[in-house]
C-alpha positions in Angstrom: -85.6 84.9 -7.7 -86.4 88.7 -7.9 -83.9 91.1 -6.4 -84.0 94.4 -4.7 -81.3 96.6 -6.4 -80.0 100.1 -6.0 -78.4 101.8 -9.0 -76.3 104.8 -8.3 -75.3 107.1 -11.2 -74.3 110.7 -11.9 -76.0 110.4 -15.3 -79.4 109.0 -16.2 -82.4 109.7 -18.4 -83.5 112.2 -19.5 -79.8 113.0 -20.1 -78.9 111.3 -23.3 -75.6 109.5 -23.6 -74.2 106.0 -23.9 -74.1 105.5 -20.2 -77.6 106.7 -19.4 -79.1 104.6 -22.3 -77.2 101.5 -21.2 -78.4 101.9 -17.6 -81.9 102.5 -18.7 -81.8 99.2 -20.6 -80.5 97.5 -17.4 -83.3 98.9 -15.3 -85.9 97.8 -17.9 -84.5 94.3 -18.0 -84.5 94.0 -14.2 -88.1 95.2 -14.0 -89.1 92.5 -16.6 -87.5 90.0 -14.3 -89.6 91.1 -11.4 -86.9 93.0 -9.5 -87.5 96.2 -7.5 -85.2 99.1 -8.3 -84.0 102.2 -6.4 -82.4 104.9 -8.4 -80.0 107.4 -6.8 -79.4 110.0 -9.6 -79.1 113.7 -10.3 -82.1 116.1 -10.3 -83.0 117.2 -13.8 -85.3 120.0 -14.9 -87.0 117.7 -17.4 -88.6 114.9 -15.5 -89.4 111.5 -16.9 -92.0 109.1 -15.5 -90.4 106.0 -14.0 -91.9 102.6 -14.5 -93.8 100.8 -11.7 -91.3 99.1 -9.4 -88.8 102.0 -9.5 -88.2 104.4 -6.6 -86.1 107.4 -7.6 -84.3 109.8 -5.3 -82.7 112.7 -7.0 -80.0 115.1 -5.7 -79.4 118.6 -6.9 -75.8 119.4 -7.8 -73.4 121.6 -9.7 -72.7 121.7 -13.4 -69.1 121.5 -14.6 -68.1 124.9 -16.1 -66.4 123.2 -19.1 -69.1 120.6 -19.6 -72.4 122.1 -18.7 -74.5 119.0 -19.4 -72.8 117.1 -16.6 -74.4 117.6 -13.2 -72.5 116.3 -10.2 -74.9 115.7 -7.3 -73.7 117.0 -4.0 -74.6 114.1 -1.8 -73.8 113.6 1.8 -73.0 110.1 3.0 -75.5 110.2 5.8 -78.3 111.0 3.5 -77.4 108.3 1.0 -77.2 105.9 3.9 -80.7 106.9 5.0 -82.1 106.2 1.5 -80.3 102.8 1.3 -81.5 101.8 4.7 -85.1 102.8 3.8 -85.1 100.8 0.6 -83.1 97.8 1.9 -81.4 96.6 -1.3 -79.8 93.2 -1.7 -77.0 94.8 -3.7 -75.9 98.2 -4.8 -74.5 98.9 -8.3 -72.4 102.1 -8.4 -72.1 103.1 -12.0 -70.1 106.4 -11.7 -67.2 107.6 -9.6 -68.2 111.2 -8.7 -69.4 112.6 -5.4 -72.7 110.6 -5.4 -70.8 107.4 -6.2 -68.3 108.0 -3.5 -71.0 108.8 -0.9 -72.8 105.5 -1.9 -69.5 103.5 -1.6 -69.0 104.8 2.0 -72.6 104.3 3.0 -72.5 100.7 1.7 -69.5 99.9 3.9 -71.3 101.3 6.9 -74.4 99.2 6.2 -72.6 96.1 5.1 -74.2 96.0 1.6 -72.7 94.1 -1.3 -71.4 96.6 -4.0 -70.4 96.2 -7.7 -69.2 99.1 -9.8 -69.0 99.7 -13.6 -66.4 101.5 -15.6 -68.0 103.4 -18.5 -65.9 106.4 -19.3 -62.1 107.0 -19.7 -62.3 110.3 -17.8 -58.5 110.5 -17.3 -58.1 110.5 -21.1 -60.7 113.3 -21.5 -58.6 115.7 -19.3 -56.2 116.6 -22.1 -59.1 117.8 -24.2 -60.0 120.3 -21.5 -56.3 121.4 -20.9 -56.2 119.4 -17.6 -53.8 116.7 -18.7 -51.5 117.2 -15.7 -54.3 115.7 -13.5 -54.4 112.4 -15.4 -52.1 110.4 -13.0 -54.1 111.6 -10.0 -57.4 110.7 -11.8 -56.1 107.1 -12.5 -55.0 106.7 -8.8 -58.5 107.7 -7.6 -60.3 105.5 -10.1 -58.1 102.5 -9.2 -58.8 103.0 -5.5 -62.5 103.5 -6.1 -63.0 100.3 -8.2 -60.7 98.1 -6.2 -62.9 99.0 -3.2 -65.9 97.1 -4.8 -66.4 93.4 -5.2 -66.4 93.5 -9.0 -65.9 96.1 -11.7 -67.8 95.7 -14.9 -66.3 97.1 -18.1 -67.6 97.1 -21.7 -64.8 95.2 -23.7 -61.9 92.9 -23.3 -59.5 95.7 -24.5 -60.7 97.9 -21.6 -60.5 95.0 -19.2 -56.9 94.4 -20.1 -56.0 98.1 -20.0 -57.5 98.4 -16.5 -55.7 95.3 -15.3 -52.4 96.7 -16.5 -53.2 99.8 -14.4 -53.7 97.7 -11.3 -57.5 97.4 -11.3 -58.6 94.1 -9.7 -61.6 91.8 -10.3 -62.6 93.3 -13.6 -65.2 91.5 -15.7 -66.6 92.3 -19.2 -70.2 93.6 -19.4 -70.8 93.8 -23.2 -73.4 96.0 -24.9 -76.5 95.0 -27.0 -78.6 96.8 -29.6 -82.3 96.9 -30.5 -82.2 95.5 -34.1 -86.0 96.0 -34.4 -85.6 99.8 -33.9 -82.3 100.2 -35.8 -82.8 98.6 -39.2 -81.9 99.3 -42.8 -85.7 99.3 -43.5 -85.8 102.7 -41.9 -84.1 104.2 -44.9 -86.5 106.7 -46.5 -85.8 109.1 -49.4 -88.2 111.6 -47.9 -86.0 111.7 -44.8 -82.9 112.3 -46.9 -84.6 115.0 -48.8 -85.7 116.7 -45.6 -82.1 116.7 -44.4 -81.0 118.2 -47.7 -79.4 115.0 -49.1 -79.6 114.3 -52.9 -80.8 111.0 -54.2 -77.4 109.7 -55.3 -75.3 111.4 -52.7 -73.1 109.2 -50.5 -73.5 110.2 -46.8 -71.1 109.7 -43.9 -72.9 109.7 -40.5 -71.7 110.5 -37.0 -74.0 110.1 -34.0 -73.0 111.3 -30.5 -72.1 114.2 -28.3 -70.5 117.2 -30.0 -67.8 117.6 -27.5 -64.0 118.0 -27.5 -63.2 114.4 -26.2 -65.0 112.9 -29.2 -62.2 114.0 -31.6 -64.6 115.8 -33.9 -62.2 118.6 -34.9 -60.0 115.9 -36.4 -63.1 114.5 -38.2 -63.8 117.9 -39.6 -60.2 118.2 -40.8 -60.5 114.8 -42.4 -63.6 115.9 -44.1 -61.8 118.9 -45.6 -59.0 116.7 -46.8 -61.2 114.0 -48.5 -60.4 113.4 -52.1 -62.6 113.9 -55.1 -65.0 111.0 -55.4 -65.3 110.8 -51.6 -68.5 111.1 -49.6 -70.8 114.0 -50.6 -72.3 114.8 -47.2 -71.4 114.5 -43.5 -74.4 114.1 -41.3 -73.8 115.0 -37.6 -76.5 113.8 -35.3 -76.3 115.1 -31.7 -75.5 118.2 -29.7 -73.1 119.5 -27.2 -70.6 122.3 -26.2 -68.6 122.0 -29.4 -71.5 122.5 -31.8 -71.3 126.3 -32.3 -67.5 126.1 -33.0 -68.0 123.2 -35.4 -70.9 125.0 -37.2 -68.7 128.1 -37.7 -65.9 126.1 -39.2 -68.0 123.6 -41.2 -68.3 123.5 -45.0 -71.7 123.8 -46.5 -71.9 120.0 -47.1 -72.0 119.3 -43.4 -75.4 118.8 -41.9 -76.2 119.4 -38.2 -79.3 117.4 -37.3 -79.3 118.0 -33.5 -80.5 115.5 -30.9 -82.7 112.7 -32.2 -84.4 109.9 -30.4 -86.3 106.7 -31.1 -87.5 106.1 -34.6 -86.3 109.6 -35.6 -82.8 108.6 -34.6 -83.1 105.3 -36.4 -84.1 107.0 -39.6 -81.1 109.3 -39.4 -78.8 106.3 -39.2 -80.5 104.6 -42.1 -80.3 107.8 -44.2 -76.5 107.3 -44.3 -74.2 105.0 -46.3 -71.5 104.5 -43.7 -70.7 105.5 -40.1 -67.6 107.2 -38.9 -66.4 107.1 -35.3 -63.4 109.3 -34.7 -63.2 109.0 -30.9 -59.9 107.8 -29.3 -61.2 107.7 -25.8 -64.6 106.0 -25.7 -64.7 102.7 -23.8 -67.2 101.2 -26.2 -69.3 103.4 -28.5 -72.9 102.0 -28.5 -73.5 104.1 -31.6 -71.3 101.8 -33.6 -73.7 98.8 -32.9 -76.7 101.0 -33.7 -75.1 102.0 -37.0 -74.3 98.3 -37.8 -77.9 97.3 -37.0 -78.9 100.0 -39.5 -76.9 98.3 -42.2 -73.9 100.7 -42.1 -70.3 99.7 -42.3 -68.2 101.6 -39.6 -64.9 103.4 -39.8 -62.9 103.8 -36.5 -59.4 104.1 -35.3 -57.4 101.2 -33.9 -58.3 101.9 -30.3 -60.5 100.3 -27.6 -64.1 100.3 -28.8 -63.7 100.1 -32.6 -61.0 97.4 -32.2 -63.5 95.3 -30.2 -66.4 95.8 -32.6 -65.3 96.3 -36.2 -64.0 93.4 -38.3 -61.6 95.1 -40.7 -62.6 94.6 -44.3 -65.8 92.7 -43.3 -68.0 95.1 -41.3 -66.0 98.3 -41.7 -62.5 99.7 -41.7 -60.0 100.0 -38.9 -57.7 103.0 -39.4 -54.3 102.4 -37.9 -52.8 105.9 -38.1 -54.5 108.3 -35.8 -54.6 111.4 -38.1 -56.9 113.3 -40.4 -55.2 112.1 -43.6 -55.7 108.5 -42.7 -59.3 109.0 -41.8 -60.0 110.9 -45.0 -58.4 108.1 -47.0 -60.7 105.5 -45.3 -63.8 107.6 -46.0 -62.8 107.9 -49.6 -62.3 104.2 -49.9 -65.8 103.3 -48.6 -67.4 106.0 -50.6 -65.8 104.8 -53.8 -66.8 101.1 -53.6 -70.5 100.8 -53.6 -70.7 97.0 -53.9 -68.2 96.3 -51.2 -69.9 98.9 -49.0 -73.2 97.2 -49.4 -71.7 93.8 -48.6 -70.0 95.2 -45.5 -73.4 96.7 -44.4 -75.1 93.4 -44.7 -72.3 91.8 -42.6 -72.5 94.6 -40.1 -76.3 94.0 -39.7 -75.7 90.3 -39.3 -73.2 90.9 -36.5 -75.4 93.3 -34.7 -78.2 90.7 -34.6 -76.0 88.5 -32.5 -75.7 91.2 -29.8 -78.7 90.5 -27.7 -79.5 92.8 -24.8 -81.5 90.0 -23.2 -78.5 87.7 -22.9 -76.0 90.4 -21.9 -78.2 91.9 -19.2 -79.1 88.5 -17.7 -75.4 87.8 -17.3 -75.2 90.9 -15.1 -78.0 89.7 -12.9 -76.0 86.4 -12.6 -73.0 88.4 -11.5 -75.1 90.2 -8.9 -76.0 86.9 -7.4 -72.4 85.7 -7.4 -71.3 88.8 -5.5 -74.2 88.5 -3.0 -73.3 84.8 -2.4 -69.6 85.7 -1.8 -70.5 88.4 0.7 -73.0 86.1 2.5 -70.3 83.4 2.9 -67.6 85.8 4.0 -65.5 85.4 0.9 -65.4 89.1 0.2 -66.2 92.2 2.3 -69.4 94.2 1.8 -69.0 97.8 0.9 -65.4 98.9 0.3 -62.2 97.8 1.9 -60.0 100.8 1.3 -59.3 103.9 3.2 -61.0 107.3 2.6 -59.5 109.0 -0.5 -58.5 112.1 1.4 -56.3 110.0 3.7 -55.2 107.7 0.9 -53.7 110.5 -1.2 
């Protein structure tokens, strides 16, 4: 049965990141199932055309001074309530916990609408990267209150689920991630693309794809690159952009390539131009880019933290680095660079694993979860909206 759904998020296309791309996939799947969608999202200068069946309402907001690409919509609960009443959704999915998400949470309680939330980003762990580490306990208290006020919280991996449960989050379920193995494929590898990027025919290339930002641990990656041993990878290809780019470019060695933002087939060809993927983040909840790299036939290197721990099979589809320092990462990069046969075998195994991660199956499980929550609310087994007090009173 088709559904009427409202998706609330402080990040959405055309802003490019793992959250916006995941939510776009969710919207596309729901539309294919005949659902009607309302989007409550930020206002962006660059507009994108929404598909038929989507009603978008965009709020202007403020940009964070230390993270200019993030726009926090300044939404008033009464206006959000008006938009929800006008659309009349069966269920509301609040994907982010900022001002717009909070206003939607309050409006849903007032209207008696079923609500689920999703946990995409470890923002409390980001704070130290921006010299705001002392706010971490308060951030965790707010997030716990926020998500416990919804019927279900969806998170990307079992590791994150267990971490949230240990911090007092309730009713947490896993919402995995998929990958488009037709787009991301080893067949995209083209020597012409490598030459255009300045890569020699026999050079071994390490690839990173993602935001160039402090929380991605890229300064440690650059230090590991400087420490790599002779016989290690020849080039480091960084695909993406962000507030840290200018600093990284000033400090980078000549064998580091900055490719900027890439999308679609252009992005897929950049993955395939590499020989292995390196994911230095210690704070990401998942890392969709790892699945995209695997689908492209690249083994992946990552630290022993949530995300890589849930995706990489050590010695089979890549390497898990236990020590969280530059020397250990440099050693792992040298190991993969120096063993061409094993690297090729890992790449084939990585591709095989990626082909099992179907978006279709994963996203249909979310629609099933929507129906479960709606049923619980209809039968009085859980409260619509949120059951907690206002945060300003709670803290």
